[in-house]
C-alpha positions as CSV (number, residue, x, y, z in Angstrom):
1,M,52.2,-27.8,0.5
2,S,50.3,-25.0,-1.1
3,E,49.8,-21.8,0.7
4,F,46.2,-20.6,1.7
5,Q,45.2,-17.2,0.4
6,N,42.5,-14.9,1.7
7,P,39.9,-14.5,-1.1
8,Q,39.4,-10.9,-0.1
9,N,43.0,-10.0,-1.0
10,Q,42.8,-11.1,-4.6
11,P,44.3,-8.6,-7.1
12,G,41.7,-6.5,-8.9
13,L,38.9,-7.1,-6.4
14,D,38.6,-3.4,-5.6
15,K,38.2,-2.5,-9.3
16,R,35.5,-5.1,-9.8
17,M,33.6,-3.9,-6.7
18,M,33.8,-0.3,-7.9
19,F,32.5,-1.4,-11.3
20,V,29.6,-3.2,-9.7
21,F,28.6,-0.2,-7.6
22,A,28.9,2.2,-10.6
23,F,26.8,-0.2,-12.8
24,T,24.1,-0.5,-10.1
25,A,23.9,3.3,-9.7
26,V,23.5,3.8,-13.5
27,L,20.9,1.1,-13.6
28,L,18.9,2.7,-10.8
29,L,19.0,6.1,-12.5
30,L,17.9,4.7,-15.8
31,A,15.0,2.8,-14.1
32,Q,13.8,6.0,-12.5
33,Q,13.7,7.7,-15.9
34,F,12.0,5.0,-17.9
35,L,9.6,3.5,-15.3
36,V,6.5,5.7,-14.9
37,K,4.5,5.8,-11.7
38,P,0.9,4.5,-12.0
39,Q,-0.6,7.9,-11.0
40,Q,1.3,9.6,-13.8
41,Q,0.0,7.1,-16.3
42,L,-3.6,7.7,-15.2
43,N,-3.2,11.5,-15.6
44,E,-1.7,11.0,-19.1
45,Q,-4.5,8.8,-20.2
46,T,-7.2,11.3,-19.1
47,G,-5.3,14.3,-20.3
48,K,-5.9,16.2,-17.1
49,N,-3.7,17.2,-14.2
50,A,-4.3,15.5,-10.8
51,P,-5.7,17.8,-8.2
52,T,-3.3,19.0,-5.5
53,P,-4.1,18.0,-1.9
54,A,-5.4,21.5,-1.2
55,T,-7.7,21.4,-4.2
56,A,-9.0,17.9,-3.3
57,V,-9.9,19.1,0.2
58,S,-11.6,22.2,-0.9
59,S,-13.7,20.4,-3.5
60,A,-14.7,17.6,-1.2
61,S,-18.5,18.4,-1.5
62,A,-18.3,18.6,-5.3
63,A,-17.9,15.7,-7.7
64,P,-14.3,14.6,-8.4
65,A,-12.6,16.5,-11.2
66,T,-11.0,13.4,-12.7
67,P,-11.9,9.7,-12.6
68,G,-8.8,8.9,-10.6
69,A,-9.4,11.6,-7.9
70,T,-10.8,10.4,-4.6
71,Q,-12.8,12.2,-2.1
72,P,-12.2,11.9,1.7
73,L,-14.6,9.5,3.2
74,A,-16.9,10.5,6.0
75,A,-16.4,8.7,9.3
76,K,-19.0,6.1,10.0
77,Q,-20.3,5.5,13.5
78,A,-22.6,2.9,14.9
79,E,-25.7,4.0,16.7
80,S,-24.9,1.7,19.7
81,E,-22.1,-0.4,20.9
82,N,-22.4,-4.1,19.8
83,T,-20.3,-7.0,20.9
84,T,-19.3,-10.0,18.8
85,V,-18.1,-13.3,20.2
86,V,-15.8,-15.6,18.3
87,E,-15.6,-19.0,19.9
88,N,-14.2,-22.5,19.3
89,D,-12.9,-25.3,21.5
90,L,-9.6,-23.5,22.2
91,Y,-10.6,-19.9,22.8
92,R,-13.5,-17.4,23.3
93,I,-12.9,-13.8,22.1
94,T,-15.3,-10.9,22.7
95,F,-14.9,-7.9,20.4
96,T,-16.7,-4.5,20.5
97,N,-17.5,-2.4,17.5
98,R,-16.1,0.7,19.3
99,G,-12.6,0.8,17.8
100,G,-12.4,-3.0,17.3
101,L,-11.5,-3.3,21.0
102,V,-11.0,-6.8,22.4
103,K,-13.0,-7.0,25.7
104,S,-12.1,-10.5,26.6
105,W,-9.8,-13.2,25.3
106,I,-10.1,-16.5,27.1
107,L,-7.9,-19.6,26.5
108,K,-10.1,-22.6,27.4
109,K,-7.4,-25.2,27.8
110,Y,-5.2,-23.2,30.1
111,R,-5.8,-22.4,33.7
112,D,-4.6,-19.5,35.9
113,D,-3.4,-19.7,39.5
114,S,-7.0,-20.0,40.8
115,S,-8.0,-22.8,38.3
116,H,-10.1,-20.6,36.1
117,E,-9.8,-20.4,32.3
118,L,-6.9,-18.1,31.4
119,E,-8.0,-14.6,30.6
120,L,-5.5,-12.7,28.5
121,V,-7.1,-9.2,28.6
122,H,-6.6,-7.3,31.8
123,R,-9.8,-5.8,33.0
C-alpha cells in the first residue's frame, strides 16, 4: 500500500513560492513605471501642467487654465420642497427633493399588527 503525502511538504515548494512572490513584485514595479495615469497623459497632450488644488480653488471665478481642469460646481437648491410618488401594485414610495429623503415607503401586500398596509419608514 502506498503512503499518502501531504502536498504542502513537497521538496522545493518554498523555493517556488519565493520565486512567484519575487516575480509578482518585479511585475508590479514594472507596471507602475510603464503604465501612465490618464491625468498625466492629458497634461502631456496639452503641454501644460495641471493646476494644483490651491490654484484651482483660487481661480474658480476665472475660466479653466487647461481643457482638463474642472471648476467646483455651485450647489443647486430648489425654490420649494416637492414630493415625488413612485407607485405600482407592490409598493408606494414618496420622495422629497430635499436631500432625496424618503418620506414614506408602503408595502401594499403586507399588513402590520393593526391590519394596515406595512409602512417601512418610521415617522
